[in-house]
C-alpha positions in Angstrom: 22.4 -3.4 30.9 18.9 -4.8 30.7 18.2 -7.5 28.0 15.8 -5.3 26.1 18.0 -2.3 26.3 20.9 -4.3 25.0 18.8 -5.9 22.2 17.6 -2.4 21.1 21.1 -1.0 21.2 22.3 -3.7 18.9 19.3 -3.3 16.6 19.9 0.5 16.3 23.6 0.0 15.5 22.9 -2.6 12.9 20.5 -0.3 11.1 22.6 2.9 11.6 19.8 4.7 13.3 21.8 7.4 15.2 25.1 8.9 15.5 26.7 10.2 18.7 25.6 13.6 19.9 22.3 13.7 17.9 18.9 15.0 19.1 15.9 12.8 18.9 12.3 13.6 18.9 10.4 10.8 20.6 6.7 10.3 19.9 5.0 9.3 23.2 1.3 8.7 23.5 1.6 7.2 27.0 0.9 3.7 26.0 3.2 0.7 26.8 5.1 0.7 23.6 5.8 4.5 23.6 6.7 4.5 27.3 9.1 1.6 26.7 10.7 3.6 23.8 11.2 6.6 25.8 12.8 4.8 28.8 14.9 2.5 26.6 16.2 5.6 24.8 16.8 7.3 28.0 19.0 4.5 29.2 20.9 4.6 25.9 21.2 8.3 25.8 24.4 8.3 27.9 25.9 5.6 25.8 25.1 7.3 22.4 25.4 10.8 23.9 21.8 11.6 22.8 19.6 14.4 23.6 15.8 13.6 23.8 12.6 15.7 23.4 9.2 14.3 23.7 6.2 15.1 21.4 2.6 14.2 22.7 -0.5 14.7 20.6 -3.9 14.7 22.1 -6.4 13.9 19.4 -9.5 15.2 21.3 -11.3 11.9 20.7 -11.6 10.4 24.3 -12.4 13.4 26.4 -10.9 13.2 30.0 -9.1 10.0 29.2 -7.1 11.7 26.5 -6.4 14.7 28.8 -5.2 12.1 31.4 -2.8 10.6 28.9 -1.4 14.1 28.2 -1.0 14.9 31.9 0.8 11.6 32.5 3.3 12.0 29.7 4.0 15.7 30.8 4.4 14.6 34.4 6.9 11.7 33.4 8.9 14.2 31.3 9.2 16.7 34.2 10.4 13.9 36.4 13.0 12.7 33.8 13.9 16.3 32.9 13.1 15.8 29.2 11.5 18.7 27.2 7.9 17.8 26.3 5.9 19.5 23.5 2.1 18.8 23.6 -0.4 19.3 20.7 -4.1 19.2 20.8 -6.3 18.8 17.7 -10.0 18.3 17.1 -9.4 15.2 15.1 -13.0 14.7 13.8 -13.0 18.3 12.4 -9.4 17.9 11.0 -10.2 14.7 9.2 -13.4 16.0 7.6 -11.6 19.2 6.5 -8.8 17.2 4.9 -11.0 14.5 3.4 -9.3 11.7 5.4 -10.5 8.9 7.7 -9.8 9.6 11.3 -7.1 7.0 11.5 -5.3 8.4 8.5 -5.7 12.1 9.7 -4.3 11.2 13.1 -1.3 9.7 11.7 -0.8 12.7 9.3 -1.2 15.2 12.1 1.2 13.4 14.5 4.0 13.2 12.0 3.4 16.9 11.1 3.9 17.7 14.8 6.9 15.6 15.0 8.5 17.3 12.1 7.6 20.8 13.4 9.4 20.2 16.6 12.3 18.4 15.0 12.9 21.5 12.9 12.5 23.9 15.8 15.0 22.2 18.0 17.3 21.1 15.2 16.9 17.4 15.9 18.2 14.8 13.5 15.8 12.0 14.1 12.2 11.1 15.0 11.8 8.0 17.0 8.4 6.2 17.0 7.3 3.1 18.9 6.3 0.5 16.4 7.3 -3.0 17.6 7.3 -6.6 16.1 3.5 -7.2 16.4 2.9 -4.0 14.5 4.8 -5.5 11.5 2.6 -8.5 11.5 -0.5 -6.5 11.7 0.6 -4.2 8.9 1.6 -7.1 6.6 -1.7 -8.9 7.1 -3.8 -5.7 6.8 -2.1 -4.9 3.5 -2.4 -8.4 2.3 -6.1 -8.5 3.0 -6.7 -5.0 1.6 -4.7 -5.7 -1.5 -1.1 -4.5 -2.0 2.0 -4.9 -4.0 5.4 -6.2 -2.9 6.4 -3.1 -0.9 3.1 -3.4 1.2 4.2 -6.9 2.3 7.6 -5.6 3.3 6.3 -4.6 6.8 7.6 -1.4 8.5 11.1 -0.1 7.6 13.4 0.3 10.6 14.6 3.7 9.1 12.9 5.9 6.6 14.5 9.3 6.0 14.7 10.9 9.6 12.2 8.4 11.2 13.6 5.6 13.2 11.9 2.6 14.8 14.1 1.2 17.6 11.6 -1.3 18.9 10.9 -3.3 15.8 13.2 -5.9 17.2 11.0 -6.4 20.2 7.6 -7.9 21.0 4.8 -6.4 23.1 5.3 -8.9 26.0 9.1 -7.9 26.1 8.2 -4.3 26.3 5.6 -4.7 29.1 8.0 -7.0 31.1 10.6 -4.3 30.9 8.2 -1.6 32.1 7.1 -3.9 35.0 10.6 -4.6 36.0 11.4 -0.9 36.0 8.2 0.0 37.9 7.1 2.2 35.0 3.4 2.6 34.5 1.6 3.3 31.2 -1.8 4.4 30.0 -4.2 2.2 28.2 -6.2 3.5 25.2 -9.7 1.7 25.5 -10.3 2.0 21.7 -7.3 -0.4 21.3 -9.3 -3.1 23.2 -12.2 -2.9 21.0 -12.7 -4.4 17.5 -13.7 -1.1 16.0 -10.7 -0.9 13.6 -9.5 -3.5 11.2 -6.1 -3.5 12.8 -7.6 -4.4 16.2 -9.4 -7.4 14.8 -6.1 -8.6 13.3 -4.4 -8.1 16.7 -7.2 -9.6 18.9 -8.5 -12.4 16.7 -6.5 -13.3 13.7 -2.9 -13.4 15.1 -3.9 -15.1 18.3 -5.7 -17.8 16.3 -2.7 -18.4 14.1 -0.3 -18.7 17.0 -2.6 -21.2 18.9 -3.8 -23.3 16.0 -1.3 -23.1 13.3 2.2 -22.2 14.5 3.2 -20.6 17.8 6.0 -18.6 15.9 3.6 -17.3 13.3 4.4 -13.7 14.2 8.0 -14.2 14.0 7.7 -16.0 10.7 5.7 -13.2 9.2 8.2 -10.6 10.3 11.0 -12.7 8.8 9.2 -13.1 5.5 8.6 -9.3 5.4 12.3 -8.8 5.8 13.1 -11.0 2.8 10.4 -9.2 0.7 11.9 -5.9 1.7 15.2 -7.0 0.3 13.5 -8.1 -3.0 11.6 -4.8 -3.1 14.8 -2.9 -2.7 16.4 -4.8 -5.5 13.4 -4.2 -7.8 13.6 -0.5 -6.9 17.1 -0.4 -8.1 16.3 -2.3 -11.3 13.2 -0.1 -11.9 15.2 3.1 -11.4 17.7 2.0 -14.1 15.0 1.0 -16.5 13.1 4.3 -15.9 16.2 6.2 -16.8 16.5 4.3 -20.1 12.8 4.4 -21.3 11.1 7.3 -19.5 11.4 11.1 -19.9 10.2 13.8 -17.5 8.6 16.7 -19.2 6.9 20.0 -18.4 4.5 20.1 -15.4 5.9 16.8 -14.1 4.4 14.9 -17.1 6.2 11.6 -17.7 6.6 9.9 -21.2 7.3 6.2 -21.3 8.7 5.3 -24.6 7.2 2.1 -25.8 10.1 0.7 -27.9 12.6 0.4 -24.9 9.8 -0.2 -22.3 8.6 -3.4 -24.1 12.1 -4.9 -24.0 11.8 -5.3 -20.2 10.3 -8.1 -18.1 6.8 -7.5 -17.0 7.9 -7.1 -13.4 10.3 -4.2 -14.3 7.6 -2.7 -16.6 5.4 -2.4 -13.5 8.3 -0.7 -11.5 8.8 1.8 -14.2 5.0 2.7 -14.3 5.0 3.0 -10.5 8.0 5.3 -10.6 6.4 7.4 -13.4 3.1 7.8 -11.6 5.0 8.7 -8.4 6.9 11.5 -10.4 3.7 12.8 -12.0 1.6 12.8 -8.9 4.3 13.4 -6.2 3.2 10.2 -4.4 1.6 6.7 -4.9 -1.3 7.2 -2.6 -4.5 5.2 -3.7 -2.5 3.8 -6.7 -2.9 0.0 -6.7 -2.2 -2.9 -9.0 -5.3 -2.4 -11.0 -4.2 1.1 -12.0 -0.7 -0.1 -12.9 -2.2 -2.8 -15.2 -4.6 -0.3 -16.8 -1.6 1.8 -17.8 0.5 -1.1 -18.9 -2.5 -2.2 -21.1 -2.5 1.1 -22.9 0.5 0.1 -24.8 -1.7 -2.2 -26.9 -4.3 0.5 -27.5 -4.8 3.0 -30.3 -3.3 6.5 -30.0 -5.5 8.7 -27.9 -6.9 6.1 -25.6 -6.6 7.0 -21.9 -7.3 6.0 -18.4 -8.0 8.1 -15.4 -6.0 7.7 -12.2 -6.1 8.7 -8.6 -4.6 12.2 -7.8 -6.2 13.7 -10.8 -3.8 12.0 -13.2 -4.5 10.6 -16.5 -2.4 8.3 -18.7 -2.7 8.8 -22.5 -1.5 6.5 -25.4 0.6 8.6 -27.8 2.6 7.7 -30.9 5.7 7.4 -28.7 4.2 5.4 -25.9 2.3 6.6 -22.9 2.2 9.9 -21.2 1.1 10.4 -17.5 0.1 13.8 -16.6 -2.2 15.9 -14.5 -5.8 16.0 -15.9 -5.6 19.9 -16.0 -2.1 20.0 -17.6 -1.9 22.6 -20.3 -2.3 21.7 -23.9 1.3 22.7 -24.3 2.4 19.7 -22.2 1.2 17.2 -24.8 -0.9 17.3 -27.9 -3.0 14.3 -28.2 -6.4 13.3 -29.4 -9.4 12.7 -27.1 -10.5 9.1 -27.2 -12.7 7.1 -24.7 -14.4 3.8 -24.9 -18.2 3.9 -24.2 -20.9 1.3 -24.0 -24.7 1.0 -23.6 -26.1 1.6 -21.1 -23.9 4.2 -19.6 -23.1 7.9 -19.1 -19.7 9.3 -19.9 -18.1 12.7 -19.5 -17.0 14.4 -22.7 -15.1 17.8 -23.4 -17.2 20.8 -22.6 -18.6 22.3 -19.3 -20.8 19.8 -17.6 -21.0 17.7 -20.7 -21.7 14.0 -21.0 -23.0 11.4 -23.5 -25.7 8.9 -22.6 -26.2 5.6 -24.3 -29.2 3.3 -23.8 -30.7 0.4 -25.6 -34.4 0.0 -26.8 -36.3 -3.0 -28.2 -39.9 -1.6 -27.9 -39.7 1.1 -30.6 -42.1 -0.1 -33.2 -44.5 2.6 -34.5 -42.6 5.3 -32.6 -41.4 8.3 -34.5 -37.6 8.7 -34.2 -36.9 12.2 -32.8 -35.5 14.8 -35.2 -32.9 16.3 -32.7 -29.4 17.5 -33.1 -28.5 16.1 -29.7 -30.2 12.7 -29.8 -29.5 10.0 -32.5 -30.8 6.5 -33.0 -28.6 3.6 -34.5 -29.0 0.0 -35.3 -27.1 -1.6 -32.5 -26.6 -4.9 -34.0 -24.5 -3.5 -36.9 -21.8 -2.3 -34.5 -18.8 -4.7 -34.9 -15.9 -3.4 -32.9 -17.3 -1.6 -29.9 -17.9 2.2 -29.6 -15.5 5.1 -28.9 -16.0 8.9 -28.6 -12.9 10.5 -30.0 -11.3 12.9 -32.4 -10.5 11.9 -35.9 -7.8 9.3 -36.9 -6.0 8.3 -40.1 -8.4 5.9 -42.2 -11.7 7.2 -40.7 -14.5 7.0 -43.2 -18.3 7.3 -43.2 -21.0 5.7 -45.3 -23.0 8.1 -47.4 -25.9 6.2 -48.7 -27.9 2.9 -48.6 -25.6 1.5 -51.4 -22.7 1.5 -49.1 -20.7 4.2 -50.8 -18.0 5.4 -48.4 -15.9 8.5 -48.2 -12.7 9.2 -46.1 -13.6 11.5 -43.2 -10.8 13.8 -44.3 -12.2 14.2 -47.8 -15.7 14.6 -46.4 -14.4 17.5 -44.2 -12.8 19.2 -47.0 -16.0 18.8 -49.3 -18.0 20.2 -46.5 -15.7 23.2 -46.0 -15.1 22.4 -42.3 -12.5 25.0 -41.2 -9.1 23.4 -40.7 -8.8 24.6 -37.1 -12.0 22.8 -36.2 -11.2 19.4 -37.8 -9.0 18.0 -35.0 -11.4 19.0 -32.2 -14.6 17.6 -33.7 -16.0 14.7 -31.7 -16.9 11.5 -33.5 -18.9 8.3 -32.3 -16.8 5.6 -34.0 -16.9 1.8 -34.6 -13.3 1.2 -35.3 -12.6 3.5 -38.3 -16.2 3.5 -39.3 -17.9 6.7 -38.1 -21.4 6.4 -36.8 -21.9 10.0 -36.0 -20.1 13.2 -36.8 -21.5 15.2 -33.9 -23.2 18.2 -35.1 -23.4 17.2 -38.7 -24.5 13.7 -39.8 -24.7 9.9 -39.1 -23.6 7.1 -41.2 -26.2 5.5 -43.4 -24.7 2.0 -42.5 -26.1 2.3 -38.9 -29.5 3.8 -39.6 -32.6 2.2 -38.1 -34.5 0.2 -40.6 -37.6 -2.1 -40.5 -35.2 -5.0 -39.9 -33.6 -3.4 -36.9 -34.1 -5.3 -33.7 -32.3 -3.3 -31.2 -31.9 0.5 -31.2 -28.9 2.3 -29.6 -30.1 5.7 -28.4 -27.3 8.3 -28.1 -27.9 11.6 -26.4 -25.6 14.5 -25.7 -26.5 16.1 -22.4 -25.2 19.3 -20.7 -26.1 21.7 -18.0 -29.0 22.9 -20.1 -31.7 20.3 -20.9 -31.7 21.4 -24.5 -28.1 20.7 -24.8 -27.3 24.4 -25.2 -24.0 24.0 -23.4 -22.6 22.0 -26.4 -22.9 24.8 -29.0 -19.1 24.8 -29.6 -19.6 21.3 -31.3 -23.0 21.0 -32.6 -23.5 24.5 -33.9 -20.7 24.5 -36.3 -23.3 23.6 -39.0 -26.6 22.2 -39.4 -27.1 18.8 -41.0 -27.8 18.8 -44.6 -29.0 15.1 -44.4 -32.4 15.2 -42.7 -33.9 11.8 -42.4 -37.2 11.1 -40.6 -35.8 7.7 -39.6 -32.6 8.9 -38.0 -33.2 12.5 -36.8 
């Protein structure tokens, strides 16, 4: 038995890749790695009593060259008496339709084809041709781009029904095997360019590391990736146990993380719990990185109602019990929480209502200018703001200053005195500085923040909507007209 074939055989057995009598779908592009995989598995088919079927995908990107790849793979399969299933896709159009990069769309489409054939022929495994250098490229690519521990773990030899028998071998070993057997392969010229980031790692970074740092750099990267995989697997198990203790899956796949138990765990396990919660709520972890995890974890120290927006149309909201992670469009029955969003000047921020936003800006050159009397635009003394600004619904302890003498009134009492309907009180939007309310939108502002002759910087706050006159915001501002006109505040 050839050295490479024997090496792959041992690797497959160590990782329990196949069982006797199984059918395997083999992804074959026509390149050296995939041709090596096909012929190594062909030699092992008798030993393992395997049945093979080939899937080739023509991405339609390289014209006649891609058609030549397809013809070559089909010819080899006829000679070897192996069933071959070819697929053709206009990848540029497919990527645009799916909102993906061409590289991402190509991978997605290939695996869809593999799975389609696997189901049609009742195969148990899908074999793909990743090899040792691919592990190094993946680890470095993820490291440079930014990743967690799992992203530094390389490429798993087995994932669900997918197996990677050649991860134990390097590119030179595979090409030497093909040359020894007299087997040709096709060369994708795009792999020879530095058009893609992975190619630059392959052609420049790894060769430099081998020549000037350590000849075994690639091997060491792969070994380290293996160690990190073991650590990541351990953390997965610990994270799963912690998730079961402190998290609860609710309606519409929302996940509540209860803070009392959550805070007893080490920070590393907290991050694992959050990752699992996001994965449950979104169905995946695509585009969720360390920054998003830390944003969610930081919510535990925020006021009730604070939230952060996440990829996949998710949001995390601070509740009385902890944090709930749910879809942006989840129904109100899923969780009842207040709206709360930090805002700052200058800036524009989306607020509840069709096409609604709030815009904040600063002005210093306002002398002798008349302050607009406008329900949708208000001016404030910026330097009197102490705690930062939020747009939110009411909270316990909220108050407003009624006059220049500093007389205050609890917001709850003010709403009762003003005969605000009970069903409207919880949904009214406020501009707040801590518990001090600057603006009860649609009603009045606090005297404490009014612009005076001593004001140096003016904060201009404007509600904007689909109509320039703010007409789309009627549900908030038309609940009542202000009884507190003031030519200095509008």
